[in-house]
C-alpha positions as CSV (number, residue, x, y, z in Angstrom):
1,M,-11.6,-25.8,-5.2
2,K,-10.4,-24.3,-1.8
3,V,-12.1,-21.3,-0.3
4,L,-11.2,-19.1,2.6
5,I,-14.1,-17.6,4.6
6,L,-13.2,-14.6,6.8
7,E,-16.2,-13.9,9.1
8,D,-16.2,-13.0,12.8
9,E,-19.6,-14.6,13.4
10,E,-19.2,-18.3,14.0
11,A,-22.8,-19.2,13.0
12,I,-22.3,-17.5,9.5
13,R,-18.9,-19.3,9.0
14,G,-20.6,-22.6,9.8
15,F,-23.5,-21.8,7.5
16,V,-21.0,-21.1,4.6
17,R,-18.8,-24.1,5.4
18,I,-21.8,-26.5,5.3
19,N,-23.3,-25.2,2.1
20,L,-20.0,-24.9,0.2
21,G,-19.0,-28.3,1.5
22,R,-22.2,-29.9,0.1
23,N,-20.9,-28.8,-3.3
24,G,-17.5,-30.3,-3.0
25,I,-15.7,-27.1,-2.0
26,E,-13.1,-27.2,0.7
27,V,-13.4,-24.4,3.2
28,I,-10.8,-22.8,5.5
29,E,-12.2,-20.5,8.3
30,A,-10.7,-17.4,9.8
31,E,-12.3,-15.1,12.5
32,T,-10.0,-12.1,12.1
33,G,-8.1,-10.4,9.3
34,E,-4.8,-11.3,10.9
35,E,-5.8,-15.0,11.0
36,A,-6.9,-14.9,7.4
37,L,-3.6,-13.5,6.2
38,E,-1.7,-16.0,8.2
39,K,-3.6,-18.9,6.8
40,L,-3.2,-17.6,3.3
41,E,0.6,-17.9,3.8
42,Q,0.1,-21.6,4.7
43,E,-2.6,-22.7,2.2
44,A,-3.1,-22.4,-1.5
45,V,-6.6,-20.8,-1.8
46,D,-8.6,-20.2,-4.9
47,I,-11.2,-17.8,-3.6
48,A,-11.4,-15.6,-0.5
49,I,-14.8,-14.6,0.9
50,L,-14.3,-11.6,3.1
51,D,-16.7,-10.0,5.6
52,V,-16.4,-6.2,5.5
53,M,-17.2,-5.4,9.2
54,L,-14.5,-6.9,11.4
55,P,-13.2,-6.0,14.9
56,T,-9.6,-5.1,13.9
57,I,-8.4,-5.2,10.3
58,S,-11.4,-4.6,8.0
59,G,-12.4,-6.8,5.1
60,F,-11.5,-3.9,2.8
61,E,-7.9,-3.9,4.1
62,V,-7.6,-7.6,3.8
63,C,-8.9,-7.4,0.3
64,E,-6.3,-4.8,-0.6
65,R,-3.5,-6.9,0.9
66,I,-4.7,-10.1,-0.9
67,R,-4.8,-8.4,-4.2
68,K,-1.2,-7.2,-3.8
69,L,0.1,-10.5,-2.5
70,Y,-2.0,-13.0,-4.5
71,P,-3.1,-11.2,-7.7
72,D,-4.7,-14.4,-9.2
73,M,-6.9,-15.1,-6.2
74,G,-10.7,-14.5,-6.5
75,I,-12.3,-12.3,-3.9
76,I,-15.9,-12.0,-2.9
77,M,-16.9,-9.4,-0.3
78,L,-19.7,-10.0,2.2
79,T,-21.5,-6.8,3.5
80,A,-24.5,-6.2,5.7
81,K,-25.0,-2.8,4.1
82,T,-26.8,-2.1,0.8
83,Q,-25.1,1.3,0.1
84,D,-23.4,1.5,-3.2
85,T,-20.3,3.0,-1.5
86,D,-19.5,-0.3,0.2
87,K,-19.9,-2.3,-3.0
88,V,-17.8,0.2,-5.0
89,T,-15.1,0.4,-2.4
90,G,-14.6,-3.3,-2.4
91,L,-14.5,-3.5,-6.2
92,Q,-12.0,-0.6,-6.4
93,L,-9.7,-2.4,-4.0
94,G,-9.7,-5.5,-6.2
95,A,-12.7,-7.6,-5.3
96,D,-14.3,-9.5,-8.1
97,D,-17.8,-9.7,-6.7
98,Y,-19.9,-9.0,-3.6
99,V,-22.8,-10.6,-1.7
100,V,-25.1,-8.6,0.5
101,K,-26.2,-10.1,3.9
102,P,-28.6,-11.8,4.5
103,F,-27.8,-14.1,1.5
104,S,-29.2,-17.5,0.4
105,P,-26.8,-20.5,0.3
106,T,-27.8,-21.0,-3.4
107,E,-26.7,-17.5,-4.3
108,L,-23.4,-17.7,-2.5
109,V,-22.6,-21.1,-4.1
110,A,-23.5,-19.8,-7.5
111,R,-21.3,-16.7,-7.1
112,V,-18.3,-18.9,-6.0
113,Q,-18.8,-21.3,-8.8
114,A,-19.2,-18.5,-11.4
115,L,-16.0,-16.8,-10.2
116,Q,-14.1,-20.1,-10.3
117,R,-15.2,-20.6,-13.9
118,R,-13.8,-17.2,-14.7
119,L,-10.6,-17.9,-13.0
120,N,-10.2,-21.3,-14.8
121,S,-11.6,-20.2,-18.1
122,S,-10.2,-22.3,-21.0
123,H,-7.6,-20.7,-23.2
124,P,-8.2,-20.4,-26.9
125,A,-5.8,-21.9,-29.4
126,K,-4.0,-18.6,-29.9
127,N,-1.8,-17.8,-26.9
128,E,-1.5,-14.1,-27.3
129,L,-3.6,-11.1,-28.2
130,E,-2.3,-7.8,-29.4
131,S,-3.9,-4.4,-29.9
132,G,-1.9,-1.2,-30.3
133,P,0.7,-1.0,-27.5
134,F,-1.2,-3.7,-25.5
135,S,-0.7,-7.4,-25.5
136,I,-2.2,-10.3,-23.5
137,S,-0.5,-13.6,-22.7
138,L,-3.3,-16.1,-22.4
139,D,-1.1,-18.8,-21.0
140,E,0.4,-16.5,-18.3
141,R,-2.9,-14.5,-18.0
142,K,-0.9,-11.3,-18.0
143,L,-1.5,-7.9,-19.6
144,Y,1.3,-5.8,-21.0
145,K,1.5,-2.2,-22.3
146,N,4.7,-1.4,-24.3
147,R,6.0,-4.7,-23.0
148,E,5.6,-3.5,-19.4
149,E,3.4,-5.7,-17.3
150,I,0.3,-4.1,-15.8
151,D,-1.1,-5.7,-12.6
152,V,-4.8,-6.6,-13.2
153,T,-7.3,-8.8,-11.3
154,P,-8.8,-11.9,-12.9
155,T,-12.0,-9.9,-13.6
156,E,-10.0,-7.0,-15.2
157,F,-8.1,-9.5,-17.3
158,A,-11.3,-11.1,-18.6
159,I,-12.7,-7.6,-19.5
160,M,-9.5,-6.7,-21.4
161,K,-9.5,-10.0,-23.2
162,L,-13.1,-9.4,-24.3
163,F,-12.2,-5.8,-25.5
164,M,-9.1,-6.9,-27.4
165,E,-11.0,-9.7,-29.1
166,N,-13.5,-7.1,-30.2
167,A,-11.2,-4.1,-31.1
168,N,-13.0,-1.1,-32.7
169,K,-16.4,-2.7,-32.0
170,S,-18.9,-1.4,-29.4
171,V,-19.6,-3.9,-26.7
172,S,-22.7,-3.5,-24.5
173,R,-22.7,-3.6,-20.7
174,D,-25.0,-6.6,-20.9
175,E,-22.5,-8.5,-23.1
176,I,-19.6,-7.6,-20.8
177,L,-21.7,-8.8,-17.8
178,D,-22.7,-12.1,-19.5
179,T,-19.2,-12.9,-20.7
180,V,-17.3,-12.0,-17.6
181,W,-19.7,-12.6,-14.7
182,G,-22.0,-15.2,-16.4
183,K,-25.5,-15.1,-17.8
184,H,-27.0,-15.9,-14.4
185,Y,-25.3,-13.1,-12.5
186,I,-27.9,-11.4,-10.3
187,G,-25.9,-8.5,-9.0
188,D,-25.8,-4.8,-9.9
189,L,-25.0,-3.8,-13.5
190,K,-22.8,-1.0,-12.0
191,I,-20.1,-3.6,-11.3
192,V,-19.2,-3.3,-15.0
193,D,-18.6,0.5,-14.8
194,V,-16.6,0.2,-11.6
195,N,-14.2,-2.3,-13.2
196,I,-13.9,-0.2,-16.3
197,R,-13.0,2.8,-14.2
198,R,-10.4,0.8,-12.4
199,I,-8.9,-0.5,-15.7
200,R,-8.7,3.0,-17.0
201,Q,-6.7,4.1,-14.0
202,K,-4.2,1.4,-14.8
203,I,-3.9,1.8,-18.6
204,E,-4.7,5.4,-19.5
205,A,-2.3,8.3,-19.2
206,D,-5.3,10.5,-18.2
207,P,-8.2,8.3,-17.0
208,S,-10.5,11.3,-17.1
209,R,-9.9,11.6,-20.8
210,P,-9.5,8.0,-21.9
211,K,-8.0,7.2,-25.3
212,Y,-8.4,3.4,-25.3
213,I,-11.7,2.6,-23.6
214,E,-14.3,4.9,-25.0
215,T,-17.7,5.2,-23.4
216,V,-20.7,4.6,-25.8
217,W,-23.4,6.5,-23.9
218,G,-26.5,4.5,-23.1
219,Y,-24.9,1.3,-24.5
220,G,-21.5,0.2,-23.3
221,Y,-17.8,0.7,-24.4
222,L,-15.6,0.7,-27.4
223,W,-12.0,-0.5,-27.3
224,K,-9.6,1.5,-29.5
225,G,-6.3,-0.2,-29.7
226,H,-5.1,2.4,-32.1
227,P,-6.6,5.7,-31.0
228,N,-6.5,8.7,-33.3
């Protein structure tokens, strides 16, 4: 696995490099957003760890650019703030996860490894899933609606796969969290709702009145491939 760490504080970059390196993970360092984007053009990276507060291009802007240029790359945001708005902003721009500073090396390594497992999840024997106008290519890891590709992040793809495997069945938030983020995920449960909101914006004609992803209040969500 190869990971890019974008952080303007040299001590934190070194801390991350040492602890990821101890777990067999190759680390590329960048001090600015410009440097990170330049290195991504030269290196094949699996996961980018992005600090939010940077002197020029913010981590949010780098996240948005990465998601457009490298849709299959995993993204973890680093933030010194605990406000929900920072977490939500990163997720809405395409991040897969976030870690709040100060963080323990064990937590960061666990988050990186969990995201890598999601990115490299094994494909089942059947190579396609279909539900109403939607289809998923498990080999290509792509989502289609009426045969038109919809750009989704690896996390959004994993959620859609879970939904389409459980069409017309209520799926709890906890089940989504355990399946997509892993049973040992220690972040905020709201990460599920943020990603569902983002998926609705991509697949629903009117996200405020969703036809396909129905909210089951107090429980989770129901995927309706053939809405009435």
